[in-house]
N, C-alpha and C positions, 0 to 999 in steps of 0.2 A: 168136262164138261161130257155127259155120255156120249159114247160113240157115233149111236145113230143118231143123236143131233148136230153133231160135228158133220156128218154127212150130208145134210140139208142146208147147211150155212156155206155162203158164198160171197163174194165180192157183188154181185148184183143185189143180191137182200142188202148188203150194207150200204151199197147206194142208193137204193129206193129207200133207206131208212134214215139216210140224212137227206135227202130232198125233200119229205115229207116236212123238215124242220128248216129247210135252205142253207144245208150246210157243206161243207168242203172238203172231201176225204181224201184229197190231193196229197195230203202232208198228215193221213190220220196214224194214229200212233194206239197199236193193241194194248190195253193196258189191264187185262184180264178175260180169261174165259172159264172162270169154275162153276158157276150157276147163273153167269148171266155173260154175254160179249159185252164188255164195256173197252170204248174207242175215246180217245182224246182227239176231237176233229176242230174245224175252224167255221165261223160264220162271222162275217164283217170285221176280218182280222183277228176278233177276237178266241180264245180258247171256250171248248165246251165239252160236254161227257155225253158221248152217244151211248145209251144202254140199250140192247138187244134181247128181251127174255123169252124164252122158247115156252110155248102153253103148257106144256108137260112140268114147267115149273111153277109158273104163276097164272091163274085164267086174268085176262084184262079189268075185271072187275076190280082184283084186289090190287093191281097194280095203279089204277086210279085212285083210288082209297088211298094207298101210300103217299102218292104224287099230292092229292088235296091237303093231307095230314103234313107234309114238307110244306108245301106254300103256308101255309097255316103258321108253322112255329115261324117261319122268314118272316112274316106281317108280325109275328108278337117277337120280334127282333132277338128269336134265337140264331146264333151263328150256324147256320144249314146252306146246300146247295138249292135254290128254289129251281121249278121245273117250268120250262115255257110251253107254249101253248104251239101247235103246227101251223100251217099256213092255212089248216079246213078248221084252225078254232079248237082243237082238242090237245088235250094232256099226253094221251096217248095213242098210238095209230097201229094198225093191225097189217101184217105183210105175211100171204098164204106161203104154206112151205111144205107140198104135199098134203096130207091130211091132217097137220097140225100149222100153226103160226108162229111166227114172231113178232112179237109186241114190242116198238118202239117206243123211245121216248129220250127228251134231250134237258139236260139240266144244266147249271152253272158248275163251272170248276170252282172248286172251293181256292182263295188265296193262302199263301203260306209256305211250309215245308215239312214231309211226313219226319214223325219224328220215332228212331229206330230204337232199339231196346239197349243198344249202347251208347244213345245220346247224351251228349253233356247237356241237353234241356230236361232230360230224366231229372225229378227233384221236387221238392213241398210246393213250388208255384206252382208248376206244371199240375201236379196231382189235386191242386186245391181248385186251378181254375177247370179241369176237367169235373170236379163235383160239383163247380158252381153252375158249369154248362148243364149238365144231366140235371139237376135240380130245379134248375128254369126250365128245361124242358117239362119235365116231371108237371112242374105247379103250371105253367100255360095249358097243357094238353087237357085238363080239368075241366076247360069250359069249352073244348073244340065239340062240334056236333059234327057227327058223321053223316055223308050224304047216303043217297040211295046205293052204294058200292061201298063194304067195307073190310077190313083187315080180320084174318082168323083169330080166335082164339086160343090162347096158350095149347089148350089141351085139343086142337083140329091139327095139329103140327105131324105130317105125317111121320116122322120120324118116333114120334112117341106111338103115334095109335098102331102102325104097323111095324114096331119094332123087333116082334118075334120072327118076322120073315126076312129082316137084315141081319140079325146075329145067327149065330151057328147054335146047335143044337148045346156043344160044351158049355154056350153063356146061360144058360136056363138060369142059375141064379142071380145072375147079373137084370134078365127080364122080370126076372119075380122082385126083385129090387126096385127096378123101377115101376112096377105094378104100385108098390108100396108109398113111393114116393109121391107118384100121382093122387093117390087113395090123399094122402097128407094134405096137399096144396088143394082138392077139393074140399079140405075141412076149413079152408081159409076162406076170410070173409073179403068181400069184392067193393067196399065201398069207394065212391070216387075220391078220398084222400090218401087210395093205398093201391090201388087198383086203376089202369087205364091203357091206351096205346103205350108201346114203349120202343125204343129204336131197337133193344136186345142185342145187340151187336158194337158195342161202342168201345173197342179196343185200338190200338195204338196204329193199324193198319186203316180205320175207319175216320182217321181226323187229322187236320193239317193243322200245323201251329202257325198264329199270324199274328203277330205284335202284340205278345202278351195275352193273346187269346186263343181257343181251338175252335175249328170251323166242321160239323161233322157230316159225314156223308154216309152212304151206303144203307139206307133204310129198307134195305130188301128183306130184309129177316122181322120188321116191324110188326108185333101183334100185341093182343090186349093181355096185358098181365102182370105181374105186381110191381110195382115201382122197385122195390125190393132188389129184383131181378137185376134192373138198370146200374146198381150198385155193387152186385155181386160179379156179375159178367166182366168188369173194368178189375176189379179186384183180382179174379180168376185168372184172367189173362194177362196181367201185368207181370203176376208173379211168375206164371207158366213161362212168359217169355223172358221174364229176368231171372227165375232161380231156378227153371224148370229141372236141374240136373242135381240139386242141392238135394240136404236132407228137410224132413218136415220141419224141425227146428229152424232152420237156417231161412226157409221159406216162409213161414210163420213169423220171424223176426222183420223181414218183410214186409208181409201182408201188412203187419201192425203198424209201420210207420206209412204204406199207401194210404191204408184205408181210414187211418186219423187224420191225413191230410185231405182225403178227397173230401170225407165229411164235415170240415171246416169248410170248406167250399159250398158243398150240399146244402147245407144247412141253414148258407145265406138268402139263399133262393126259396127253399121249401124246407116245410115241416114234415114228421114223418116220425111216428110214434117209436118209443124203442123197441117194442115188441118185434117190429117190423126188421130192424138193425141186428134183433136177437136170433131172426129165421133166416138169414142169410146162409149159414152151412145149408140149410135145406135147397137152396137155391146153386150155391158150388157143386152139390152133387146132381142137380139135373146138370147143370152145363155137361159134367163127365158123363153122365149117361147119353145125352144128346149129341156130346163130339164123339165118343165111342159108336153110336149108332152111323154118323153123316161117316167115319171112314171106311166102314161097311158097305155102306151104300153107295158110297161115290169112286171110292178106290178099290182094285184087285187087289186085295186083303192077302195073298200066298206072292205078291210081288212090288212088295213096299221097297222105298229107299231104306238105308239103316236110319235115317231122321225120323221120316213117315212109321218106323217098326219100333226103334224107343220110344217114341211118343204114343202109339198105341198099346206099345205092353207097358207103359208108367201110367196111362188111365186104367188100365185093366186091372192089373197092381192095385191102384187105392179103390176101385170099385169094391174088389173079390175079399180085399182087405178092410174096408170100410175106413181108409183114410181118406181126410179132404185132402185139397188143396193147400190148405193154410187151416192150424186151429187156433183163434183165438181167444181172447178175453175179452168180450163185447162190451161187459158193464166197465172194463177201465177203458176202453176205447172211448168210450160214451162220455166218461168223466173227463178223460183229456179234451174231448172236443168241446164238451160245454166250458171249460175253460181256457180254452185257450183263446 
């Protein structure tokens, strides 16, 4: 969280936020503060997730649109954490803070356990369930009707629109490469069978595993995007988390195993033309660009931890050398998936 936002946040705001939803913060547990303040609190003896978003990050309409979609997915039996209404009947309440605001919402806490990169749960069964869940999410979203508020299109992302203001002059080649990727994406069609509202960030840290199924949360990055991106991002983060220090050949071997199983699950719930699977490399490069820009926007780039510095250096190396997280034979993978 930016320092100036941290200076606005305090215990009084947290209490007001909980009061809107009848929550108890006496045993509140802070879960995160990177882009939102996230707490586990209790209400009627049950755990819930209280999230506070500063107005510099999202406006109220964007958050309402996010929660309306999450509740729609829940209605369609996708395993997500639905949002509750406040005592005033609202999904989002606003708390003034100086000349800005915090927007607060309350969500169910997902059942199950987190899955770490060294977990014994990682394997073909989980990858297939991961894919099945994303496929179902993409399929049912085709019929989602947005309300008066709506989420951004992918190209509205501040990290893409203002990339040149975040990256230094020596990264001009990366900035120009980002422009080429954006140009390529604008050439893609956006039919309802391939493009819609997606989660945009379904990695291991954004779901729990419970009784053979995954339960997805943290829809803060949701946007209108291609369904392919919702496949590429799990591939990217799974490979990075498990094999980030490995060679391209080793990363690609893992990526083939992951994506083959993921797509077996995905295609049980949703159809997607082969061309969109073959376009995954575009979305992998886009993720490197976005993540590289995140580091420059959110972190003091000259005072990174050893782990952070290694991550930034790795991303920059890939972008400068034209290397992807994985290099895969997508025809081979599609053939394996169809024969599974």
